[in-house]
C-alpha positions as CSV (number, residue, x, y, z in Angstrom):
1,X,4.8,-1.9,-81.6
2,X,1.6,-2.5,-83.7
3,X,-1.8,-1.4,-82.4
4,X,-4.1,-4.3,-81.5
5,X,-7.5,-3.4,-82.8
6,X,-9.2,-6.6,-81.6
7,X,-8.4,-6.0,-78.0
8,X,-11.3,-4.9,-75.8
9,X,-10.4,-1.7,-74.1
10,X,-13.0,-1.9,-71.4
11,X,-11.7,-3.4,-68.2
12,X,-14.8,-3.6,-66.1
13,X,-18.5,-4.1,-66.8
14,X,-21.4,-3.2,-64.6
15,X,-23.9,-5.8,-63.4
16,X,-26.5,-4.2,-65.7
17,X,-24.2,-4.5,-68.8
18,X,-23.5,-8.1,-68.0
19,X,-27.1,-9.0,-67.4
20,X,-28.0,-7.4,-70.8
21,X,-25.3,-9.4,-72.5
22,X,-26.9,-12.7,-71.4
23,X,-30.5,-11.5,-71.3
24,X,-30.7,-12.2,-67.6
25,X,-32.0,-10.3,-64.5
26,X,-29.4,-8.7,-62.3
27,X,-30.8,-10.8,-59.4
28,X,-29.9,-14.0,-61.4
29,X,-26.3,-12.9,-61.5
30,X,-26.2,-12.1,-57.8
31,X,-27.8,-15.6,-57.1
32,X,-25.2,-17.3,-59.3
33,X,-22.4,-15.6,-57.3
34,X,-23.7,-17.4,-54.2
35,X,-24.1,-20.7,-56.0
36,X,-20.8,-20.8,-57.9
37,X,-17.8,-20.0,-55.6
38,X,-15.5,-19.3,-58.5
39,X,-17.7,-16.4,-59.7
40,X,-16.3,-13.5,-57.8
41,X,-16.6,-10.1,-59.5
42,X,-14.7,-7.2,-57.9
43,X,-16.9,-5.4,-55.4
44,X,-16.0,-1.8,-54.5
45,X,-17.1,1.0,-52.3
46,X,-19.6,1.1,-49.5
47,X,-22.5,0.6,-51.9
48,X,-20.8,-2.7,-53.0
49,X,-20.9,-2.0,-56.8
50,X,-20.0,-5.1,-58.7
51,X,-17.4,-4.8,-61.5
52,X,-17.1,-7.7,-63.8
53,X,-13.9,-8.4,-65.8
54,X,-13.6,-10.6,-68.9
55,X,-12.7,-13.6,-66.8
56,X,-15.9,-13.2,-64.8
57,X,-17.9,-12.9,-68.1
58,X,-16.3,-16.1,-69.3
59,X,-17.5,-17.8,-66.1
60,X,-21.0,-16.5,-66.6
61,X,-20.9,-17.7,-70.2
62,X,-20.2,-21.2,-69.1
63,X,-22.9,-21.1,-66.4
64,X,-25.4,-19.6,-68.8
65,X,-24.7,-22.3,-71.3
66,X,-25.2,-25.1,-68.8
67,X,-28.2,-23.7,-66.9
68,X,-30.1,-21.7,-69.5
69,X,-29.3,-23.2,-72.8
70,X,-28.8,-26.9,-71.9
71,X,-31.2,-27.0,-69.0
72,X,-29.0,-28.3,-66.2
73,X,-30.0,-27.6,-62.6
74,X,-27.7,-25.4,-60.6
75,X,-26.2,-28.3,-58.6
76,X,-25.5,-30.3,-61.7
77,X,-23.9,-27.3,-63.4
78,X,-21.7,-26.6,-60.4
79,X,-20.6,-30.3,-60.4
80,X,-19.8,-30.2,-64.1
81,X,-17.7,-27.1,-63.7
82,X,-15.8,-28.4,-60.8
83,X,-15.2,-31.9,-62.2
84,X,-14.8,-31.3,-65.9
85,X,-14.4,-27.5,-66.7
86,X,-12.4,-28.1,-69.9
87,X,-15.1,-30.4,-71.3
88,X,-17.8,-27.8,-70.5
89,X,-15.8,-25.0,-72.1
90,X,-15.3,-27.1,-75.3
91,X,-19.0,-27.9,-75.5
92,X,-20.0,-24.3,-74.9
93,X,-17.6,-23.1,-77.6
94,X,-19.0,-25.7,-80.1
95,X,-22.6,-24.8,-79.3
96,X,-21.9,-21.1,-79.8
97,X,-20.2,-21.8,-83.2
98,X,-23.1,-24.0,-84.3
99,X,-25.6,-21.3,-83.4
100,X,-23.6,-18.7,-85.3
101,X,-23.4,-21.0,-88.4
102,X,-27.2,-21.7,-88.2
103,X,-27.9,-17.9,-88.0
104,X,-25.7,-17.2,-90.9
105,X,-27.4,-20.0,-93.0
106,X,-30.8,-18.6,-92.1
107,X,-29.7,-15.2,-93.4
108,X,-28.4,-16.8,-96.6
109,X,-31.7,-18.7,-97.1
110,X,-33.7,-15.5,-96.8
111,X,-31.5,-13.8,-99.3
112,X,-31.9,-16.8,-101.7
113,X,-35.6,-16.8,-101.2
114,X,-35.7,-13.1,-102.0
115,X,-33.9,-13.7,-105.3
116,X,-36.3,-16.3,-106.5
């Protein structure tokens, strides 16, 4: 059996780690858990520590794309995700790819400017 080097070995992420991934406040994530019923991280112990899995992070990525990047209100984002989740996923993926391409082109432009 071959070793899969691309596989993420971490199973759970803290609320702080997830908030940092998306440049959000922890309170925003807790609020989104109330507003989006499908966003349910594992809660353990008497102190109710949230443990986010990859599936939860994917949900947050979609919500973040709709609310923070595209400017939808919470109610509109909830409606989009319940009625047309596949379309929202496709658009989020396309937007992320376009941003990555733009960033790479900006780096190349700076390198070309430096050579001139």
